[in-house]
C-alpha positions as a Markdown table, in Angstrom:
| # | Residue | x | y | z |
|---|---|---|---|---|
| 1 | Met | 25.7 | 12.4 | 57.9 |
| 2 | Gln | 27.3 | 14.9 | 55.6 |
| 3 | Glu | 30.4 | 12.8 | 55.2 |
| 4 | Ser | 28.4 | 9.6 | 54.5 |
| 5 | Gln | 26.6 | 11.6 | 51.7 |
| 6 | Gly | 30.0 | 12.5 | 50.1 |
| 7 | Asp | 30.0 | 16.1 | 51.4 |
| 8 | Ser | 33.4 | 16.1 | 53.1 |
| 9 | Glu | 33.6 | 19.9 | 52.8 |
| 10 | Gly | 30.3 | 20.4 | 54.6 |
| 11 | Ala | 31.3 | 17.8 | 57.2 |
| 12 | Ala | 34.6 | 19.6 | 57.8 |
| 13 | Arg | 32.7 | 22.9 | 58.2 |
| 14 | Thr | 30.4 | 21.3 | 60.7 |
| 15 | Phe | 33.2 | 19.8 | 62.8 |
| 16 | Arg | 35.1 | 23.1 | 62.7 |
| 17 | Arg | 32.0 | 24.7 | 64.2 |
| 18 | Val | 31.9 | 22.0 | 66.8 |
| 19 | Val | 35.5 | 22.6 | 67.9 |
| 20 | Asp | 35.0 | 26.4 | 67.8 |
| 21 | Leu | 32.1 | 25.9 | 70.3 |
| 22 | Asp | 33.9 | 23.2 | 72.3 |
| 23 | Pro | 37.7 | 23.2 | 71.8 |
| 24 | Arg | 38.0 | 20.1 | 74.0 |
| 25 | Asn | 35.8 | 18.0 | 71.8 |
| 26 | Lys | 38.1 | 15.1 | 71.0 |
| 27 | Leu | 35.6 | 13.6 | 68.5 |
| 28 | Gly | 35.4 | 16.9 | 66.6 |
| 29 | Trp | 39.2 | 17.1 | 66.3 |
| 30 | Tyr | 39.4 | 13.4 | 65.4 |
| 31 | Asn | 36.8 | 13.7 | 62.7 |
| 32 | Leu | 38.5 | 16.7 | 61.2 |
| 33 | Gly | 41.6 | 14.5 | 61.1 |
| 34 | Val | 39.8 | 11.7 | 59.3 |
| 35 | Ile | 38.4 | 14.1 | 56.7 |
| 36 | Ala | 41.8 | 15.7 | 56.2 |
| 37 | Gln | 43.4 | 12.3 | 55.9 |
| 38 | Gln | 40.9 | 11.2 | 53.3 |
| 39 | Asp | 41.5 | 14.4 | 51.4 |
| 40 | Gly | 45.2 | 13.7 | 51.3 |
| 41 | Lys | 46.0 | 16.6 | 53.7 |
| 42 | Ala | 48.4 | 14.7 | 56.0 |
| 43 | Asp | 49.7 | 17.7 | 57.9 |
| 44 | Asp | 46.2 | 18.9 | 58.7 |
| 45 | Ala | 45.2 | 15.4 | 59.7 |
| 46 | Leu | 48.2 | 15.1 | 62.0 |
| 47 | Ala | 47.4 | 18.5 | 63.6 |
| 48 | Ser | 43.8 | 17.4 | 64.3 |
| 49 | Tyr | 44.8 | 14.0 | 65.7 |
| 50 | Asp | 47.4 | 15.8 | 67.9 |
| 51 | Lys | 44.7 | 18.0 | 69.3 |
| 52 | Ala | 42.4 | 15.1 | 70.0 |
| 53 | Leu | 45.3 | 13.3 | 71.8 |
| 54 | Lys | 46.0 | 16.3 | 73.9 |
| 55 | Ile | 42.5 | 16.0 | 75.2 |
| 56 | Asp | 42.6 | 12.2 | 75.6 |
| 57 | Pro | 46.1 | 10.7 | 75.3 |
| 58 | Ser | 44.7 | 7.2 | 75.2 |
| 59 | Phe | 42.2 | 7.8 | 72.4 |
| 60 | Thr | 42.9 | 4.7 | 70.4 |
| 61 | Ser | 41.4 | 5.7 | 67.1 |
| 62 | Ala | 43.4 | 8.9 | 67.0 |
| 63 | Leu | 46.6 | 7.0 | 68.0 |
| 64 | Phe | 46.0 | 4.4 | 65.3 |
| 65 | Asn | 45.2 | 6.9 | 62.5 |
| 66 | Glu | 48.2 | 9.1 | 63.4 |
| 67 | Ala | 50.5 | 6.0 | 63.5 |
| 68 | Val | 49.3 | 4.9 | 60.0 |
| 69 | Leu | 50.1 | 8.4 | 58.7 |
| 70 | Leu | 53.5 | 8.4 | 60.2 |
| 71 | Lys | 54.5 | 4.8 | 59.5 |
| 72 | Pro | 56.2 | 5.5 | 56.1 |
| 73 | Thr | 58.3 | 8.4 | 57.3 |
| 74 | Glu | 58.6 | 8.1 | 61.1 |
| 75 | Pro | 58.3 | 4.3 | 61.8 |
| 76 | Asp | 59.7 | 4.6 | 65.4 |
| 77 | Arg | 57.2 | 7.3 | 66.3 |
| 78 | Ala | 54.4 | 5.3 | 64.6 |
| 79 | Ala | 55.5 | 2.2 | 66.7 |
| 80 | Gly | 55.3 | 4.3 | 69.9 |
| 81 | Leu | 51.7 | 5.5 | 69.0 |
| 82 | Leu | 50.7 | 1.9 | 68.2 |
| 83 | Arg | 52.1 | 0.7 | 71.5 |
| 84 | Arg | 50.0 | 3.4 | 73.3 |
| 85 | Ala | 46.9 | 2.3 | 71.4 |
| 86 | Ile | 47.6 | -1.3 | 72.4 |
| 87 | Ala | 48.1 | -0.3 | 76.0 |
| 88 | Ala | 44.7 | 1.4 | 75.9 |
| 89 | Asp | 43.1 | -1.5 | 74.1 |
| 90 | Pro | 45.1 | -4.8 | 74.2 |
| 91 | Lys | 42.7 | -6.4 | 71.7 |
| 92 | Ala | 43.3 | -3.7 | 69.0 |
| 93 | Ala | 44.1 | -6.3 | 66.4 |
| 94 | Thr | 45.0 | -3.9 | 63.5 |
| 95 | Ala | 47.3 | -2.0 | 65.9 |
| 96 | His | 49.2 | -5.2 | 66.6 |
| 97 | Leu | 49.3 | -6.0 | 62.9 |
| 98 | His | 50.8 | -2.6 | 62.0 |
| 99 | Leu | 53.3 | -2.8 | 64.8 |
| 100 | Gly | 54.3 | -6.2 | 63.5 |
| 101 | Leu | 54.9 | -4.7 | 60.0 |
| 102 | Ile | 57.1 | -1.9 | 61.4 |
| 103 | Leu | 59.1 | -4.3 | 63.5 |
| 104 | Ala | 59.5 | -6.7 | 60.6 |
| 105 | Asp | 60.8 | -3.9 | 58.4 |
| 106 | Gln | 63.3 | -3.1 | 61.2 |
| 107 | Gly | 64.5 | -6.7 | 61.2 |
| 108 | Arg | 63.1 | -7.3 | 64.7 |
| 109 | Ser | 61.7 | -10.7 | 63.7 |
| 110 | Asp | 61.0 | -12.1 | 67.2 |
| 111 | Glu | 59.1 | -9.0 | 68.3 |
| 112 | Ala | 57.3 | -8.9 | 64.9 |
| 113 | Gly | 56.2 | -12.5 | 65.3 |
| 114 | Gly | 54.8 | -11.8 | 68.7 |
| 115 | Ala | 52.8 | -8.8 | 67.4 |
| 116 | Phe | 51.5 | -10.8 | 64.4 |
| 117 | Arg | 50.5 | -13.6 | 66.8 |
| 118 | Arg | 48.5 | -11.2 | 69.0 |
| 119 | Ala | 46.9 | -9.6 | 65.9 |
| 120 | Val | 45.6 | -12.9 | 64.6 |
| 121 | Ala | 44.6 | -14.1 | 68.1 |
| 122 | Ala | 42.4 | -11.0 | 68.4 |
| 123 | Asp | 41.1 | -11.2 | 64.8 |
| 124 | Pro | 41.9 | -14.3 | 62.8 |
| 125 | Ser | 40.8 | -12.6 | 59.5 |
| 126 | Leu | 44.0 | -10.6 | 59.7 |
| 127 | Arg | 46.2 | -13.7 | 59.1 |
| 128 | Ser | 46.1 | -13.1 | 55.3 |
| 129 | Gln | 47.7 | -9.7 | 55.9 |
| 130 | Val | 50.6 | -11.1 | 57.8 |
| 131 | Pro | 53.7 | -11.4 | 55.6 |
| 132 | Glu | 54.3 | -14.9 | 54.4 |
| 133 | Gln | 57.5 | -15.4 | 56.3 |
| 134 | Phe | 55.7 | -14.6 | 59.6 |
| 135 | Arg | 52.5 | -16.7 | 59.1 |
| 136 | Glu | 53.9 | -19.6 | 61.1 |
| 137 | Phe | 54.0 | -17.2 | 64.1 |
| 138 | Ala | 50.4 | -16.2 | 63.4 |
| 139 | Ser | 49.0 | -19.7 | 63.2 |
| 140 | Pro | 46.3 | -20.5 | 65.7 |
| 141 | Ser | 47.7 | -22.5 | 68.6 |
| 142 | Pro | 46.6 | -26.1 | 68.5 |
| 143 | Thr | 43.9 | -27.0 | 71.0 |
| 144 | Ser | 43.6 | -30.3 | 72.7 |
| 145 | Thr | 40.9 | -32.6 | 71.4 |
| 146 | Pro | 38.7 | -34.3 | 74.0 |
| 147 | Ala | 39.0 | -38.1 | 74.2 |
| 148 | Gly | 36.7 | -39.8 | 71.8 |
| 149 | Ser | 36.2 | -36.8 | 69.5 |
| 150 | Thr | 37.7 | -36.1 | 66.1 |
| 151 | Arg | 39.0 | -32.9 | 64.6 |
Protein backbone atom coordinates (compact mmCIF):
# COMPACT_ATOMS: atom_id res chain seq x y z
CA MET A 1 0.00 0.00 0.00
CA GLN A 2 2.84 2.40 0.82
CA GLU A 3 4.48 1.79 -2.55
CA SER A 4 1.22 2.34 -4.44
CA GLN A 5 0.84 5.68 -2.64
CA GLY A 6 4.31 6.78 -3.76
CA ASP A 7 6.02 6.18 -0.43
CA SER A 8 8.85 3.92 -1.59
CA GLU A 9 10.99 4.81 1.45
CA GLY A 10 8.19 3.79 3.81
CA ALA A 11 7.59 0.60 1.82
CA ALA A 12 11.31 -0.23 1.95
CA ARG A 13 11.31 0.28 5.74
CA THR A 14 8.30 -2.01 6.07
CA PHE A 15 9.87 -4.74 3.93
CA ARG A 16 13.14 -4.43 5.86
CA ARG A 17 11.17 -5.06 9.05
CA VAL A 18 9.53 -8.07 7.38
CA VAL A 19 12.89 -9.64 6.46
CA ASP A 20 14.33 -8.77 9.89
CA LEU A 21 11.48 -10.74 11.45
CA ASP A 22 11.57 -13.49 8.82
CA PRO A 23 14.86 -13.63 6.89
CA ARG A 24 13.43 -16.43 4.70
CA ASN A 25 10.56 -14.29 3.40
CA LYS A 26 11.19 -14.36 -0.34
CA LEU A 27 8.46 -11.81 -1.05
CA GLY A 28 10.02 -9.35 1.37
CA TRP A 29 13.41 -9.68 -0.34
CA TYR A 30 11.81 -9.54 -3.78
CA ASN A 31 9.90 -6.37 -2.96
CA LEU A 32 13.04 -4.75 -1.54
CA GLY A 33 14.64 -5.57 -4.90
CA VAL A 34 11.77 -4.03 -6.85
CA ILE A 35 11.94 -0.82 -4.81
CA ALA A 36 15.71 -0.60 -5.19
CA GLN A 37 15.42 -1.24 -8.93
CA GLN A 38 12.80 1.50 -9.29
CA ASP A 39 15.06 3.85 -7.33
CA GLY A 40 17.99 3.11 -9.67
CA LYS A 41 19.95 1.16 -7.05
CA ALA A 42 20.92 -1.82 -9.21
CA ASP A 43 23.43 -3.32 -6.77
CA ASP A 44 20.91 -3.26 -3.92
CA ALA A 45 18.24 -4.73 -6.20
CA LEU A 46 20.55 -7.55 -7.31
CA ALA A 47 21.45 -8.35 -3.69
CA SER A 48 17.79 -8.52 -2.71
CA TYR A 49 16.82 -10.66 -5.71
CA ASP A 50 19.74 -12.98 -4.92
CA LYS A 51 18.45 -13.41 -1.36
CA ALA A 52 14.95 -14.20 -2.67
CA LEU A 53 16.45 -16.74 -5.09
CA LYS A 54 18.47 -18.43 -2.35
CA ILE A 55 15.16 -19.08 -0.61
CA ASP A 56 13.33 -20.14 -3.80
CA PRO A 57 15.63 -20.79 -6.79
CA SER A 58 12.66 -21.03 -9.17
CA PHE A 59 10.98 -17.75 -8.11
CA THR A 60 10.16 -16.54 -11.62
CA SER A 61 9.58 -12.88 -10.79
CA ALA A 62 12.98 -12.55 -9.11
CA LEU A 63 14.68 -14.50 -11.91
CA PHE A 64 13.11 -12.23 -14.52
CA ASN A 65 13.84 -8.95 -12.75
CA GLU A 66 17.44 -9.91 -12.07
CA ALA A 67 17.85 -10.93 -15.72
CA VAL A 68 16.51 -7.56 -16.90
CA LEU A 69 19.03 -5.79 -14.67
CA LEU A 70 21.92 -7.93 -15.92
CA LYS A 71 20.96 -8.00 -19.60
CA PRO A 72 23.01 -4.93 -20.66
CA THR A 73 26.22 -5.90 -18.84
CA GLU A 74 26.06 -9.69 -18.40
CA PRO A 75 23.89 -11.07 -21.21
CA ASP A 76 25.01 -14.68 -20.77
CA ARG A 77 24.13 -14.64 -17.07
CA ALA A 78 20.83 -12.91 -17.89
CA ALA A 79 20.06 -15.60 -20.49
CA GLY A 80 20.70 -18.29 -17.88
CA LEU A 81 18.30 -16.63 -15.45
CA LEU A 82 15.66 -16.30 -18.18
CA ARG A 83 16.05 -19.99 -19.03
CA ARG A 84 15.49 -20.83 -15.36
CA ALA A 85 12.37 -18.62 -15.32
CA ILE A 86 11.09 -20.36 -18.45
CA ALA A 87 11.79 -23.78 -16.95
CA ALA A 88 9.71 -22.79 -13.92
CA ASP A 89 6.97 -21.23 -16.07
CA PRO A 90 7.08 -22.28 -19.75
CA LYS A 91 4.38 -19.71 -20.60
CA ALA A 92 6.44 -16.78 -19.26
CA ALA A 93 6.03 -14.79 -22.46
CA THR A 94 8.19 -11.80 -21.54
CA ALA A 95 11.00 -14.13 -20.44
CA HIS A 96 10.91 -15.75 -23.89
CA LEU A 97 10.92 -12.29 -25.49
CA HIS A 98 13.93 -11.06 -23.51
CA LEU A 99 15.79 -14.32 -24.14
CA GLY A 100 15.12 -13.85 -27.85
CA LEU A 101 16.51 -10.31 -27.72
CA ILE A 102 19.71 -11.53 -26.06
CA LEU A 103 20.11 -14.37 -28.55
CA ALA A 104 19.48 -12.01 -31.48
CA ASP A 105 22.17 -9.64 -30.18
CA GLN A 106 24.54 -12.60 -30.03
CA GLY A 107 23.81 -13.51 -33.65
CA ARG A 108 22.04 -16.74 -32.68
CA SER A 109 19.17 -16.15 -35.11
CA ASP A 110 17.61 -19.62 -35.13
CA GLU A 111 17.46 -19.78 -31.34
CA ALA A 112 16.20 -16.19 -31.19
CA GLY A 113 13.46 -17.01 -33.68
CA GLY A 114 12.32 -19.92 -31.54
CA ALA A 115 12.26 -17.75 -28.42
CA PHE A 116 10.26 -15.05 -30.22
CA ARG A 117 7.83 -17.67 -31.57
CA ARG A 118 7.23 -19.01 -28.05
CA ALA A 119 6.82 -15.48 -26.67
CA VAL A 120 4.15 -14.56 -29.21
CA ALA A 121 2.42 -17.93 -28.86
CA ALA A 122 2.08 -17.27 -25.13
CA ASP A 123 1.11 -13.60 -25.56
CA PRO A 124 0.29 -12.35 -29.08
CA SER A 125 0.42 -8.72 -27.92
CA LEU A 126 4.23 -9.06 -27.69
CA ARG A 127 4.59 -9.41 -31.47
CA SER A 128 5.09 -5.66 -31.84
CA GLN A 129 8.15 -5.89 -29.55
CA VAL A 130 9.82 -8.54 -31.69
CA PRO A 131 12.52 -6.99 -33.91
CA GLU A 132 11.29 -6.58 -37.49
CA GLN A 133 13.73 -9.11 -38.96
CA PHE A 134 12.30 -11.80 -36.64
CA ARG A 135 8.60 -11.07 -37.00
CA GLU A 136 8.16 -13.81 -39.60
CA PHE A 137 9.28 -16.27 -36.90
CA ALA A 138 6.73 -14.77 -34.53
CA SER A 139 3.76 -14.98 -36.89
CA PRO A 140 0.87 -17.06 -35.69
CA SER A 141 0.87 -20.45 -37.34
CA PRO A 142 -1.89 -20.85 -39.90
CA THR A 143 -4.80 -22.95 -38.82
CA SER A 144 -6.85 -25.07 -41.09
CA THR A 145 -10.25 -23.77 -42.02
CA PRO A 146 -13.14 -26.24 -41.78
CA ALA A 147 -14.79 -27.11 -45.09
CA GLY A 148 -17.50 -24.68 -46.08
CA SER A 149 -16.25 -21.84 -43.86
CA THR A 150 -14.37 -18.70 -44.79
CA ARG A 151 -11.61 -16.87 -43.08
